[in-house]
C-alpha positions, 0 to 999 in steps of 0.5 A: 499500500502506497503511503502518503504524508500529509503536506503543509501546502495541502493543509493550508490549501484546504483551510483557504477553501473552508475559509473561503465558503461564507464568501462563495455562499454570500456571492452565489446568484450575484452579478460581478462585472469584471473590466479585464485590460492592460498587460495581462491581455498580452500575456498568454499565462495571464490570460489563462489564469484570468480565465480560469478565475472566471470560470471558477467564478461561475462554477460557484454560482456567481454571474460574471460579466466580462468587459475588455479594452485593447488599446495596444492592440488597436494601436499596432493595427492603425500603425500597420494600416498606416492610419495616423492618429490626431489628438484633441487635449491629449485624446485620440480623435475617432474618425471614421476609418479609426472606429472600423479598426476599433471594431474590427480588432475589439470585436473580432481579434481580442473578443474571441481571444478572451472567449477561446481562453474562457472555453479553454478552461472549461467554461462556456462563454459568448462574445458580444459587442454593445451593438448586440441586441442594443446593449450599449446605446451611445451618443458622442462624448465630445464632438471634437472627438468624433466617434467616441461614445457616451452610453445613454441606454444599456438594455441588459436582458441578453446577459440575464439571458446568458446568465440562465443558460450558464454562459459567461458574456464577453463584451466588446466596448464598441456601441450603436449610435442614435443615427443609422449604422452609426458606431462608437468606440467606448472607454472600457471602464465606462462600458463596464460602469454602464453595464454594471449600473444596469444590471445593479451588479453586486461588484464592479471589478476594475482590473488595473496596473496599479494596486489601487488608490493611493493617499498622500503618503502613497499608501493604498486605501482599502475601503472608501466612500464616494465622499472620500473620493470626491474630497481626494479629487478635490484636493489632488490626491487622486490625479491622472488616469485614476481620476476617470476610474474613480469617476467610473466608480462613483457612477456605478455606485449611484446607480446601484452597483453595491461596491466598486473595486480598483485592483491590480490585475497583475496580481495572480488570482486578483478577482478571486482574492477580492471576492473569497477572501477575508481582506479582499484586494485593492481599493473598495468603493462603497456607499457608507450606509452599506456594511462591509463584506470583507474585514478590510484592513 
């Protein structure tokens, strides 16, 4: 008979699973919108790990929605096609030629890679864009920027239908407009926030390339209220690229999302750490009148 000695790592794994049970029960049936982007999208191992996390979320009863970006891939294709970019106040102008490339790259290349990664990990996934079933309807965010969209309506029944079928929706942030055959490029965070608000999601997870929101001393703030965020924007503590992310979080909370978390997508199993561990991960933004789920430090 083969003898097997208990390994400390095995015991630690069992303890971790045991401690995760209350959180798995807590999130059963919950809608969690995940904005996936950054460096992880270009790394095969990171993509596979993310896909495995999403499949596990679905396996334990969570209803995840993946919304992705794809800026670097769009830039590469524009360069290959010789399409020059024009900028206004530091923002790219999305003309007709550019929006056609955006739609091709996001809905064709990037979206299907993520769907395939989820399928390869044993899940079921379907790729959509904001155009499908008028999922995201937009108007121009700024006429000077061309076809850059601001969501004005989200029709999320198609996502609920996919939840019922046990399928993970993967959404490319390309949207329809009010006019005939009008197409808009939508910022990935903005699209994720709009869908989370329309779904009244339990969580919106914004995966980034930073650890979260930092205070004036450079320390990660693990839990914040909207009032805290507005004060930190006003005094300049929150600046640069973190401003639009926190503004997306504020709007999502206002529209009924229970909490938004800005976290580092480069950390292994970041989504699982946030949902299924005591202390979570990154910076959680929620209304002051809602009790925390995790005992964050």
